[in-house]
Residue, then its C-alpha position, 0 to 999 in steps of 0.5 A: m446491477k451487473s453492468l454497474e458492478v462491471l463499471y465500478s471495477v473498471l473505474a477502480g482499476a483505472a484509478i489505481v493504474a493512473v495514480f501508480s503510473i504517476l508515482g512509478r514514473q517519478a520513482f523510475e526517473d529517480l532510479q535512472r538519475f541517482g548514483d549508487t551512493p549520494l553525490p558529495v557536494d557543497i550547498i551551491g553544488a547541490v543547487r546546481e545539481s537540482d537544476a536538472g531534476r531531483q538528486w540524491v546528495s550528501v551536502h557539506d559546508a551548508p550554513w544552516n540557520c538554526g535561529e530561523s528554524v520552524r517546527v510545524g508538522h515537519t522541522f525546517f532549517p533554512a540556509h541562505i547563500d549566493g542568491f538561493d535559499v535551501v530549506a532542509r526538511y526533517d520529518h521529525d523534531v531535531t536539535c540544531s546540533e544534529v542539523v549543523r553536523q556535516p554532512l546532510e544526506g537527502i533528496i534536493e529538488v526545486v520547491e513546489q508551489e505549495d511548499f513555496e507558499r508555506f515557506k514564504q508564510q513562515g519566513l523561511t525564504s524571501k526569494e522567488i520560487g526559482n531560487v528556492r530548493l527543498l532538501s528532504v533529509c532522510v537516511d533510507c532514500g536513494k537508489d534502493n528506495a527508488r528501485l523499491g518504489v518502481i517494483i511496488c508501483g509496478a505491482f499495483i499497476l498490474l493489480g489495476l489492470g487485472i482488477y476486473p478479470l481478477r474479480r470475475a475469477l474470484l466470483a467464479a471460484y466462489r460459485g464453483w466452491t459453493s456448487s461443489i459443496n451443494d453437489a456433495l451434500r445432494s449426491p446419491p448414497s452410492e457416492s457417499a464415500s467420495a462426497e464425504k471426503k470432498l466435504r471434509i477437504r472443504g471443511a479443513v480449508t474453511l477451518l484453516v481460513g477461519i483460524l487465520a482470520y481469528a488469529f490475525g483479524r482483531d484489528y480489522v473490520v470487514w464491510r466497515a462493521v463486522p470484525l474480521h475475527w468474528i468471521g474467523i469464528v464463523g469459519i472455524t464453526f463451519g469448518l469443524v462441522y464439515v470435517l467432523f459430521p459430513q455424513k450427518l450433513r448429508r442426511l439432514m440435506a436428504h431429509a430436507e429434500s424429501r420434505r420439500q418434495g413431499k409438499 
């Protein structure tokens, strides 16, 4: 069982590293390529810039065809010029007046096969895939967004690399926590003052965690079944017991130990 848990931890970490390495590489390339501001170009200039990879552009003088627009999940507007088709994609519904308003800012790139097939089916292009470009219109993309992507992906890569040692550390911390409580409950009467203090400290921590779980956990579920705020209620209850009644808990434990030894 332990070997399976180790295997699952390693596989989960490897999957996280693989996925965010791919995403992080794209973000890093964008960070290296993009300027501090979008590149001002006309539509042919945008097509040429995209030949070398994704580019952050501000496109002016583009003949967007509102009569051929398509709204399926996203909103698409094509432009046909000099043997190329450029499809502007919005992630929300927009009107024609918003599209023809110049310029449009976004990321232009060579269309991928999946998007190209969709464009063909929707009548947005009749060109070959090499002559089709996708302009993802956005106001929050660009160099700052690429930089943030590098930071986030880097953080997840570190998480993936450390998921197994992190799991071991958390398990060791949990075992140490429960062991210290058991030691405080079972310590001799001569150590009652320090034992009760230890129980109150751990009770206060448990109480704080329980309050946070109850306050912010109404929309979350643990183990796919238990609402987090229920766990918060349990934490608050145990925390209060340890804070308010450490002496009685030690007496109950001593009584239980004496009965067990008597048998």
